[in-house]
C-alpha atoms as one frame of an Amber mdcrd trajectory, in Angstrom:
protein
 124.257 -37.694 -78.741 122.453 -40.392 -80.651 125.563 -41.208 -82.751 127.668
 -41.417 -79.583 125.100 -43.780 -78.053 125.206 -46.000 -81.141 129.016 -46.002
 -81.082 129.112 -46.986 -77.397 126.542 -49.706 -78.011 128.629 -51.081 -80.910
 131.802 -51.037 -78.811 130.017 -52.879 -75.998 128.808 -55.457 -78.504 132.341
 -55.820 -79.895 133.828 -56.292 -76.431 131.225 -58.929 -75.548 131.723 -60.777
 -78.860 135.527 -60.791 -78.603 135.304 -61.858 -74.950 133.119 -64.832 -75.938
 135.606 -65.781 -78.681 138.502 -65.618 -76.204 136.561 -67.658 -73.626 135.810
 -70.244 -76.321 139.479 -70.364 -77.340 140.601 -70.787 -73.729 137.963 -73.453
 -73.094 139.058 -75.604 -76.032 142.704 -75.250 -75.030 142.075 -76.273 -71.437
 139.985 -79.233 -72.609 143.137 -80.487 -74.341 145.477 -79.286 -71.584 147.884
 -82.170 -70.775 147.481 -82.200 -66.995 150.293 -84.040 -65.242 152.541 -83.891
 -68.311 155.694 -81.783 -67.874 157.421 -79.525 -70.375 159.569 -81.318 -72.962
 161.336 -80.938 -76.346 161.732 -77.308 -77.556 160.098 -75.730 -74.507 162.517
 -77.524 -72.159 165.379 -75.139 -72.889 163.115 -72.125 -72.349 162.132 -73.502
 -68.956 165.714 -74.191 -67.900 166.904 -70.777 -69.098 164.045 -68.968 -67.328
 164.624 -70.884 -64.090 168.376 -70.291 -64.241 167.735 -66.567 -64.770 165.612
 -66.450 -61.628 168.105 -68.424 -59.523 171.110 -66.393 -60.750 169.297 -63.032
 -60.590 170.554 -62.327 -64.106 171.150 -63.899 -67.489 172.833 -67.301 -67.027
 176.484 -67.417 -68.063 177.423 -69.733 -70.918 173.896 -70.567 -72.069 172.909
 -69.981 -75.700 170.978 -66.707 -76.012 169.282 -67.445 -79.333 165.552 -66.689
 -79.170 165.498 -66.376 -75.373 162.974 -63.519 -75.200 160.216 -65.967 -74.224
 162.415 -67.368 -71.451 163.114 -63.814 -70.235 159.363 -63.201 -70.031 158.842
 -66.495 -68.196 161.554 -65.654 -65.656 159.513 -62.586 -64.697 156.376 -64.715
 -64.241 158.247 -67.341 -62.210 159.076 -64.693 -59.595 155.442 -64.762 -58.443
 155.170 -68.537 -57.991 156.608 -71.287 -55.806 160.134 -71.783 -57.136 160.580
 -75.003 -55.159 157.989 -76.714 -57.338 159.200 -77.181 -60.954 155.944 -78.853
 -62.016 153.971 -75.761 -61.038 156.392 -73.517 -62.928 155.959 -75.707 -66.013
 152.204 -75.240 -65.735 152.800 -71.473 -65.547 154.809 -71.660 -68.775 152.156
 -73.662 -70.588 149.277 -71.529 -69.290 151.028 -68.288 -70.296 151.471 -69.672
 -73.808 147.776 -70.612 -73.960 146.568 -67.187 -72.810 148.845 -65.277 -75.193
 147.786 -67.493 -78.098 144.114 -66.839 -77.341 144.267 -63.053 -76.921 145.741
 -62.811 -80.427 142.046 -62.567 -81.332 142.151 -58.905 -80.295 144.806 -57.510
 -82.682 143.675 -59.723 -85.572 140.166 -58.274 -85.217 141.499 -54.742 -85.756
 143.565 -55.860 -88.739 140.536 -57.506 -90.325 138.362 -54.438 -89.716 140.517
 -52.589 -92.236 139.544 -55.111 -94.914 136.122 -56.529 -94.013 132.987 -55.618
 -92.092 132.447 -55.911 -88.354 130.777 -59.351 -88.387 133.316 -60.861 -90.764
 136.148 -59.491 -88.624 134.668 -61.329 -85.623 134.474 -64.541 -87.644 138.101
 -63.984 -88.693 139.099 -63.666 -85.037 137.325 -66.960 -84.408 139.163 -68.565
 -87.355 142.506 -67.616 -85.837 141.652 -68.512 -82.229 140.493 -72.031 -83.103
 143.161 -72.579 -85.786 144.222 -76.086 -84.729 147.975 -75.761 -85.251 148.224
 -72.522 -83.291 146.093 -74.164 -80.610 148.287 -77.273 -80.391 151.476 -75.180
 -80.441 150.194 -73.142 -77.492 149.907 -76.350 -75.448 153.631 -77.017 -75.888
 154.694 -73.851 -74.057 157.223 -72.815 -76.717 158.061 -69.261 -77.797 155.940
 -69.279 -80.960 152.690 -68.088 -79.336 154.366 -64.929 -78.016 156.231 -64.392
 -81.289 153.054 -64.716 -83.348 151.131 -62.396 -80.994 153.831 -59.717 -81.280
 153.989 -60.188 -85.062 150.239 -59.572 -85.376 150.362 -56.698 -82.868 153.188
 -55.022 -84.810 151.125 -55.018 -88.003 148.000 -53.871 -86.123 149.674 -50.746
 -84.745 151.402 -49.962 -88.038 148.138 -50.124 -89.982 146.542 -47.514 -87.699
 149.115 -45.012 -89.035 148.998 -42.463 -86.202 152.286 -41.191 -84.769 151.680
 -42.980 -81.464 150.663 -46.277 -83.089 153.656 -46.210 -85.453 156.014 -45.847
 -82.497 154.191 -48.686 -80.737 154.589 -50.880 -83.832 158.372 -50.522 -83.669
 158.303 -51.240 -79.928 156.438 -54.482 -80.675 158.855 -55.202 -83.531 161.785
 -54.906 -81.118 160.241 -57.381 -78.681 159.292 -59.657 -81.590 162.989 -59.784
 -82.622 164.015 -60.503 -79.031 161.647 -63.475 -78.892 162.686 -64.819 -82.308
 165.490 -63.097 -84.184 163.778 -63.346 -87.589 161.312 -60.747 -86.317 163.945
 -58.115 -87.148 163.248 -58.774 -90.838 159.995 -56.835 -90.445 162.050 -53.635
 -90.494 162.477 -54.043 -94.256 158.824 -54.107 -95.448 157.680 -51.683 -92.758
 160.338 -49.136 -93.721 159.554 -49.417 -97.422 155.787 -49.124 -96.983 156.259
 -46.261 -94.502 158.063 -44.145 -97.075 155.505 -45.057 -99.717 152.847 -43.535
 -97.476 154.821 -40.738 -95.764 157.396 -38.663 -97.665 157.591 -35.261 -95.958
 160.478 -34.074 -93.746 158.485 -34.516 -90.549 157.846 -38.155 -91.434 161.584
 -38.762 -91.894 162.283 -37.434 -88.401 159.461 -39.566 -87.027 160.899 -42.653
 -88.730 164.317 -41.998 -87.206 162.626 -41.748 -83.817 160.819 -45.058 -84.385
 164.083 -46.793 -85.285 165.774 -45.171 -82.266 163.071 -46.564 -79.941 163.575
 -50.022 -81.425 167.358 -49.810 -80.960 166.973 -48.520 -77.385 164.969 -51.661
 -76.533 167.141 -54.190 -78.380 170.598 -52.768 -77.592 170.652 -53.209 -73.769
 169.329 -56.758 -74.054 171.894 -57.493 -76.756 174.705 -56.155 -74.552 173.564
 -58.271 -71.589 173.440 -61.336 -73.829 176.935 -60.645 -75.161 178.283 -60.284
 -71.636 176.743 -63.649 -70.716 178.404 -65.317 -73.729 181.667 -63.370 -73.995
 183.701 -66.608 -74.018 182.113 -67.640 -77.306 183.801 -66.148 -80.368 182.748
 -66.430 -84.006 184.750 -65.496 -87.087 182.973 -63.376 -89.680 184.238 -61.831
 -92.915 184.896 -58.563 -91.106 186.680 -60.180 -88.154 186.203 -62.130 -84.929
 183.366 -61.213 -82.565 183.199 -62.497 -78.985 179.811 -62.672 -77.348 176.430
 -63.219 -78.981 173.440 -60.902 -78.900 171.072 -63.637 -80.122 169.878 -61.538
 -83.074 172.537 -60.168 -85.421 174.891 -63.111 -84.926 172.144 -65.521 -86.033
 171.153 -63.374 -89.006 174.812 -63.129 -90.075 175.422 -66.844 -89.577 172.688
 -67.723 -92.120 174.571 -66.569 -95.240 177.816 -67.989 -93.807 176.155 -71.359
 -93.260 174.574 -71.329 -96.715 177.894 -70.513 -98.394 179.954 -73.084 -96.506
 177.432 -75.935 -96.381 175.551 -75.478 -99.649 177.989 -73.741-101.983 181.265
 -75.223-100.760 179.635 -78.564 -99.902 181.516 -78.691 -96.592 178.868 -80.828
 -94.936 180.398 -83.824 -96.666 183.772 -83.465 -94.957 184.731 -85.604 -91.970
 184.780 -82.614 -89.635 181.165 -81.807 -90.407 180.020 -85.399 -90.412 181.399
 -85.770 -86.877 179.072 -82.995 -85.698 176.182 -85.272 -84.774 174.346 -82.447
 -83.017 173.512 -80.792 -86.330 170.499 -82.594 -87.890 170.974 -80.754 -91.175
 174.194 -82.663 -91.878 172.455 -86.002 -92.363 169.692 -84.334 -94.357 172.130
 -82.779 -96.820 174.156 -85.952 -97.076 171.025 -87.824 -98.175 169.236 -85.101
-100.168 172.018 -83.233-101.930 175.009 -85.569-102.191 175.644 -85.948-105.910
 178.701 -87.744-107.238 179.542 -84.742-109.386 179.091 -82.289-106.504 176.176
 -80.545-104.921 173.632 -79.066-107.315 172.543 -75.615-106.116 169.364 -75.851
-108.220 168.446 -79.053-106.417 168.828 -77.223-103.100 166.541 -74.415-104.240
 163.998 -76.883-105.617 163.950 -78.831-102.339 163.419 -75.629-100.340 160.576
 -74.248-102.436 158.938 -77.682-102.696 158.815 -77.922 -98.921 157.579 -74.337
 -98.660 154.762 -75.059-101.128 153.859 -78.241 -99.270 153.564 -76.558 -95.886
 151.714 -73.550 -97.308 149.231 -76.019 -98.773 148.898 -77.795 -95.431 148.246
 -74.436 -93.732 145.010 -74.216 -95.762 143.679 -77.270 -93.933 141.130 -77.686
 -92.396 139.040 -74.645 -93.385 141.061 -71.830 -95.003 141.239 -73.706 -98.306
 137.446 -73.910 -98.525 136.965 -70.204 -97.747 139.619 -69.068-100.211 138.424
 -71.294-103.067 134.823 -70.173-102.571 135.897 -66.523-102.421 138.009 -66.760
-105.587 135.194 -68.506-107.490 132.674 -65.862-106.440 135.011 -63.106-107.620
 135.744 -64.771-110.962 132.030 -65.083-111.573 131.575 -61.347-111.027 134.848
 -60.413-112.727 136.267 -58.707-109.661 139.731 -59.300-108.286 141.411 -58.332
-105.036 142.323 -54.651-104.823 145.755 -53.674-103.537 146.031 -50.599-101.322
 148.560 -49.537 -98.691 147.155 -51.952 -96.094 147.200 -54.876 -98.526 150.761
 -54.132 -99.626 151.905 -54.034 -95.999 150.302 -57.407 -95.190 151.707 -59.027
 -98.331 155.221 -57.649 -97.891 155.406 -58.534 -94.170 154.144 -62.044 -94.885
 156.562 -62.481 -97.786 159.641 -61.353 -95.850 158.726 -63.606 -92.915 158.650
 -66.636 -95.205 162.407 -66.281 -95.824 163.230 -67.998 -92.496 160.923 -70.816
 -93.607 162.960 -71.269 -96.795 166.165 -71.258 -94.733 164.755 -73.869 -92.348
 163.534 -76.101 -95.182 166.916 -75.798 -96.883 168.369 -77.261 -93.695 165.824
 -80.080 -93.625 163.869 -78.726 -90.627 160.359 -79.676 -91.701 158.163 -77.703
 -89.288 154.888 -76.143 -90.407 155.080 -73.388 -87.796 157.585 -71.519 -89.983
 154.790 -70.720 -92.470 152.037 -69.920 -89.953 152.875 -66.221 -90.349 150.607
 -66.421 -93.412 147.518 -66.944 -91.236 146.574 -63.234 -90.952 146.785 -63.003
 -94.746 144.720 -66.186 -95.102 142.078 -64.723 -92.790 141.858 -61.597 -94.949
 141.667 -63.486 -98.248 139.172 -65.960 -96.783 136.710 -63.283 -95.671 137.096
 -60.540 -98.309 133.891 -61.493-100.083 132.478 -59.305-102.794 129.620 -57.138
-101.571 126.725 -59.132-103.009 127.901 -62.494-101.602 128.689 -60.944 -98.222
 125.242 -59.367 -97.926 123.453 -62.595 -98.872 125.308 -64.559 -96.194 124.914
 -61.947 -93.460 121.163 -61.608 -94.064 120.655 -65.276 -93.225 121.598 -65.935
 -89.596 121.215 -69.684 -90.002 124.052 -69.682 -92.582 126.309 -67.814 -90.126
 125.474 -70.302 -87.360 126.123 -73.268 -89.667 129.400 -71.661 -90.795 130.597
 -71.211 -87.198 129.586 -74.771 -86.278 131.442 -76.179 -89.296 134.545 -74.159
 -88.386 134.497 -75.575 -84.849 133.822 -79.135 -86.008 136.618 -79.069 -88.593
 139.055 -77.579 -86.084 138.251 -80.066 -83.309 138.333 -82.971 -85.787 141.800
 -81.876 -86.936 142.954 -81.553 -83.311 141.640 -85.037 -82.466 143.666 -86.544
 -85.297 146.855 -84.578 -84.572 146.943 -84.103 -80.793 149.569 -85.761 -78.666
 148.552 -88.800 -76.652 148.584 -87.125 -73.235 148.021 -90.433 -71.432 151.043
 -91.979 -73.114 153.035 -88.801 -72.456 152.125 -88.888 -68.758 152.988 -92.578
 -68.429 156.224 -92.065 -70.395 157.164 -89.397 -67.876 156.333 -91.717 -64.950
 158.451 -94.531 -66.389 161.219 -91.974 -67.014 161.096 -90.981 -63.358 161.360
 -94.647 -62.375 164.406 -95.324 -64.561 166.110 -92.123 -63.347 165.777 -93.430
 -59.776 167.632 -96.608 -60.795 170.378 -95.547 -63.169 171.912 -92.889 -65.398
 172.084 -95.125 -68.504 169.349 -96.916 -70.415 168.134 -97.612 -73.942 166.046
 -95.247 -76.028 162.303 -95.827 -76.022 159.250 -94.067 -77.380 158.932 -90.647
 -75.692 162.236 -91.139 -73.873 162.629 -87.365 -74.199 160.859 -87.175 -70.844
 163.976 -88.623 -69.229 165.703 -85.235 -69.262 162.647 -83.671 -67.592 162.622
 -86.429 -64.992 166.319 -85.761 -64.299 165.638 -82.032 -64.022 162.860 -82.551
 -61.464 164.939 -85.109 -59.565 167.937 -82.744 -59.317 165.883 -79.581 -58.682
 166.886 -76.850 -57.886 170.239 -77.821 -59.416 169.987 -77.049 -63.118 171.947
 -78.670 -65.975 175.182 -77.103 -67.197 175.979 -76.239 -70.796 178.599 -77.248
 -73.350 181.005 -74.843 -75.056 178.336 -74.222 -77.705 175.800 -73.136 -75.083
 173.610 -76.231 -75.389 172.393 -78.074 -72.313 174.504 -81.062 -71.292 172.433
 -84.083 -70.277 174.188 -86.388 -67.831 171.735 -89.212 -68.449 172.804 -91.398
 -71.384 170.307 -93.058 -73.719 171.751 -95.743 -75.986 170.090 -95.905 -79.441
 168.503 -99.228 -80.369 167.585 -98.537 -83.988 170.799 -99.982 -85.451 170.423
-103.296 -83.597 168.220-106.244 -84.500 169.398-108.730 -81.880 168.817-108.115
 -78.163 171.828-110.119 -76.996 174.068-108.202 -79.397 172.662-104.893 -78.143
 173.313-105.810 -74.508 176.831-106.996 -75.281 177.675-103.841 -77.248 176.153
-101.563 -74.597 177.893-103.014 -71.550 180.826-100.639 -72.084 178.451 -97.688
 -71.558 177.355 -99.030 -68.186 173.950-100.341 -69.292 172.282-102.210 -66.412
 168.581-101.602 -67.002 166.333-101.899 -70.055 163.084 -99.998 -70.609 160.666
-102.022 -72.709 157.674-100.514 -74.493 155.327-101.845 -77.145 156.885 -99.943
 -80.072 160.472-101.177 -80.115 160.878-104.212 -82.389 164.199-105.104 -80.766
 162.296-106.431 -77.745 159.642-108.444 -79.623 161.137-111.793 -78.656 161.476
-110.712 -75.015 157.806-109.697 -74.892 156.719-113.019 -76.406 159.129-115.259
 -74.495 160.452-113.634 -71.287 161.436-117.060 -69.922 163.910-117.418 -72.783
 165.950-114.569 -71.313 166.910-115.770 -67.827 169.570-113.067 -67.519 166.851
-110.375 -67.436 165.009-109.766 -64.175 161.755-107.826 -64.421 161.653-105.192
 -61.677 158.792-103.040 -62.973 155.595-103.888 -64.851 153.079-101.178 -65.747
 150.255-103.729 -65.441 150.693-103.523 -61.679 150.078 -99.752 -61.683 146.966
 -99.420 -63.876 148.868 -97.945 -66.828 147.003 -97.830 -70.125 150.263 -98.395
 -72.018 152.670-101.272 -71.615 156.034-100.517 -69.989 158.500-102.817 -68.291
 161.931-102.370 -66.749 164.394-105.259 -66.716 167.651-105.489 -64.786 170.514
-107.181 -66.656 172.461-109.921 -64.867 175.693-109.947 -66.874 176.995-113.081
 -65.145 173.953-115.053 -66.304 174.096-113.284 -69.666 177.605-114.501 -70.453
 176.901-117.954 -68.973 173.821-118.196 -71.183 175.891-117.058 -74.174 178.218
-119.980 -73.679
């Protein structure tokens, strides 16, 4: 009875501690919550897809189905909210991302308990919850928070090694692959480590059942996705396939892309160079274009250099300190890190999930989130102190308090330096709404990405259509200014696109002379000035009088 009482008391203490960590994580996130700022960039497609799913009562026809698991989840949430209010639905998307990111503290705690003591596992949960990049990503409302949660949950269940938990791990793996297709790669290390641990006949039957459960979850969703994209056909080595399941077609397209773009150097042909929607084309033209042909070793070097860079950045602001201190303490006592089944699983899962990062960096997509799958491993390595060091730290509560305070300070300091300017974002959205009311053509300006959100809200509930490739078609045209150095030349060249209004902000050098000498441009009539609306940032909208413009040119 006494042992049961102690166990219950410890569980109660664990629940309270994890609850406080989650409350802390939520509090910091809502402090930085960008109130009044709508969804934009990567999360925009997820919002459109989720909304379209709700309005169509099924998967939208013609839309790209790559990594739409997050949008599918959002469409379910949207059913319970006011669908006439897109701003509220965007808040639902962002809030869901924040909550999922924060509750990742729960599965990471159980992973860490297999490697470190109770108190260190709690500190590890804190490390992950206040990790600044995961925190900032959760504010964007993109699919990464759900993907990362499912990734950690998959490993958590697998490490428990009971029949029920192993089945649950493959259920989570299936949903992980639906959210982001690279999640399917986890099948490889999990299968290998499973058969290292379990080799009897019963275990083989259990493994087949686990794979069957995974297929039962993925297959129906894949079929629905293929039906929604059956007009889109892709040629593979084994033949032409119409319809995309969002998982296997993307995995298969990777080697095809690598062979055609990297090996055959096709990105340098006119047909590829005309594909302005693919950002990797310009990257490879600049990075890999040798006169004697593309050097495959240069490609590999570029990829691994970027991988090393972002892995190094992932150690900032506090993992690097913990790991260096831990390694030094172990060298001093001549003790390394032991490798058991649990360690091998963590290492192999982390390693396989870095392959998509290499693929992305090969394509010139420099995003640190591709390497954030290493964070569970970093937590383990950071806190796996040798026994003597661990005991010395835990005996002194003041050291623990100082450690926690330093973690929070370093995280918040990092966030302060890297957070988005929510005031500028909000005012960029307001100026975008104003220009959308006036026209469907303007120049690019800083944060002009909010124009597409302003159009979406203006047209609501009518949602944008897609191109033949499944990408959203934006009817609003933004004319690039970066290749122009003379305002009059820009206006003259842009008249053919129907340009009638200019958006002026403080960052665009093309409008320096206009800001300094507005009277010297009589053909421009100011119709909006942010100074009249208590904006913190400077925005102006000018209407172009082409009659005066050409008279002035004479």
